[in-house]
C-alpha positions as CSV (number, residue, x, y, z in Angstrom):
1,M,-0.1,0.0,-0.1
2,H,2.8,2.5,0.6
3,A,4.0,2.1,-3.2
4,R,0.8,2.9,-4.2
5,Q,0.7,6.0,-1.7
6,A,4.1,7.3,-2.8
7,A,2.9,6.8,-6.5
8,N,-0.1,9.1,-5.8
9,A,2.1,11.6,-4.2
10,Y,4.5,11.7,-7.3
11,A,1.7,11.6,-9.7
12,H,0.2,14.5,-7.7
13,V,3.5,16.2,-7.2
14,G,3.9,15.7,-11.1
15,L,0.6,17.1,-12.1
16,Q,1.1,20.5,-9.8
17,T,4.9,20.9,-11.2
18,G,3.1,20.6,-14.8
19,A,0.5,23.0,-14.3
20,M,2.7,26.0,-12.4
21,S,5.1,25.5,-15.5
22,A,2.5,25.3,-18.2
23,S,1.3,28.4,-20.5
24,P,-2.0,29.5,-20.1
25,H,-2.9,27.8,-23.5
26,Q,-1.4,24.7,-22.0
27,L,-3.7,25.0,-18.7
28,I,-6.8,25.3,-20.8
29,V,-5.6,22.1,-22.8
30,M,-5.0,20.6,-19.3
31,L,-8.6,21.5,-17.9
32,F,-10.5,19.9,-21.2
33,D,-7.8,16.3,-21.1
34,G,-8.5,16.5,-17.2
35,A,-12.6,16.7,-17.6
36,R,-13.0,14.3,-20.2
37,A,-11.1,11.9,-18.1
38,A,-13.4,12.3,-15.9
39,L,-16.1,11.4,-18.2
40,K,-14.4,8.5,-19.4
41,K,-14.4,7.2,-15.6
42,S,-18.0,8.1,-15.2
43,Q,-18.9,6.0,-18.3
44,W,-17.1,3.3,-17.0
45,A,-18.7,3.7,-13.3
46,I,-22.2,3.8,-15.2
47,A,-21.6,0.2,-17.1
48,Q,-20.0,-1.3,-13.7
49,K,-23.0,0.4,-11.6
50,D,-20.7,1.9,-9.4
51,F,-22.9,4.9,-8.4
52,A,-20.9,6.2,-6.1
53,T,-17.6,6.6,-8.5
54,K,-19.6,7.8,-11.1
55,G,-21.1,11.0,-9.1
56,V,-17.9,11.5,-8.0
57,A,-16.2,11.6,-11.7
58,L,-19.7,13.8,-13.2
59,S,-18.6,16.0,-10.0
60,K,-15.1,16.3,-11.0
61,A,-16.3,16.9,-14.8
62,I,-18.5,19.6,-13.6
63,D,-16.5,21.5,-11.3
64,I,-13.8,21.6,-14.5
65,I,-15.8,22.5,-16.8
66,E,-17.8,25.4,-14.4
67,R,-14.3,26.5,-12.4
68,G,-11.8,26.0,-15.0
69,L,-13.1,26.4,-18.5
70,R,-16.1,29.0,-18.1
71,A,-14.1,30.9,-15.2
72,A,-11.6,31.1,-17.7
73,L,-13.4,33.1,-20.5
74,D,-12.5,36.5,-21.2
75,F,-15.7,38.2,-22.5
76,E,-13.9,41.5,-23.4
77,Q,-11.1,40.2,-25.8
78,G,-13.7,37.0,-26.8
79,G,-16.5,38.6,-27.8
80,E,-19.1,36.8,-29.1
81,I,-17.3,33.7,-29.0
82,A,-16.6,33.9,-25.6
83,E,-20.2,34.3,-25.1
84,R,-21.1,30.7,-27.2
85,L,-18.9,28.9,-25.4
86,D,-20.1,30.4,-22.1
87,S,-23.9,29.2,-23.5
88,L,-21.8,25.7,-24.6
89,Y,-20.4,25.2,-21.2
90,D,-23.4,25.9,-19.5
91,Y,-25.2,23.3,-21.5
92,M,-22.3,21.1,-21.0
93,V,-22.7,21.0,-17.1
94,R,-27.0,20.8,-17.4
95,T,-26.3,17.8,-19.6
96,L,-24.0,16.2,-17.5
97,M,-26.4,16.9,-13.9
98,R,-29.4,15.2,-16.1
99,A,-26.5,12.2,-16.8
100,N,-26.3,11.6,-13.7
101,L,-29.6,11.8,-12.4
102,H,-30.9,9.3,-14.8
103,N,-27.3,7.2,-15.1
104,D,-27.1,8.2,-18.8
105,A,-24.1,6.9,-20.6
106,A,-25.0,8.8,-24.2
107,L,-25.4,11.7,-22.4
108,V,-21.8,11.9,-20.5
109,L,-20.3,11.0,-24.5
110,E,-22.4,13.8,-26.0
111,V,-20.5,15.9,-23.6
112,D,-17.2,14.1,-24.1
113,T,-17.6,14.5,-27.8
114,L,-18.1,18.5,-27.6
115,L,-15.0,18.7,-25.4
116,E,-13.2,16.4,-27.6
117,D,-13.9,18.9,-30.7
118,I,-13.3,22.4,-28.7
119,G,-10.4,20.7,-27.0
120,S,-8.8,19.7,-30.5
121,A,-9.1,23.4,-31.9
122,W,-7.6,24.6,-29.1
123,K,-4.7,21.5,-29.2
124,Q,-4.6,23.2,-32.9
125,I,-4.2,27.0,-32.2
126,G,-1.3,25.7,-29.9
127,V,0.3,23.7,-32.5
128,A,0.1,27.0,-34.9
129,A,1.4,29.1,-32.3
130,V,4.5,27.5,-32.0
131,P,7.2,28.9,-34.7
132,A,8.6,26.3,-37.1
């Protein structure tokens, strides 16, 4: 059990170190990846009928969307795009709440697909910003 605790502590420190050294763009990409990982875990939990794990995973994904992605929107500079993303994030949160209530993996998949689409666009922006 000590090895597992050490591995978890190492992973936590690695994540913190990665976040501290990441650019704002990389942090947003990390948020997308974290939300999607939580959704994958919730889908697994729904399939296993592990409703406690499902609830924790969906809560984590909702928290990342609300307090991470949505909170990072800049309405002054982002204008209409930021407003549309805000509405989309609101839709995602409401959809995940319904998924949690009804143990609906299809709704989780819908949000995961949306996050994948937006997240891959963010990743492409980062690739385009790196000089060749």
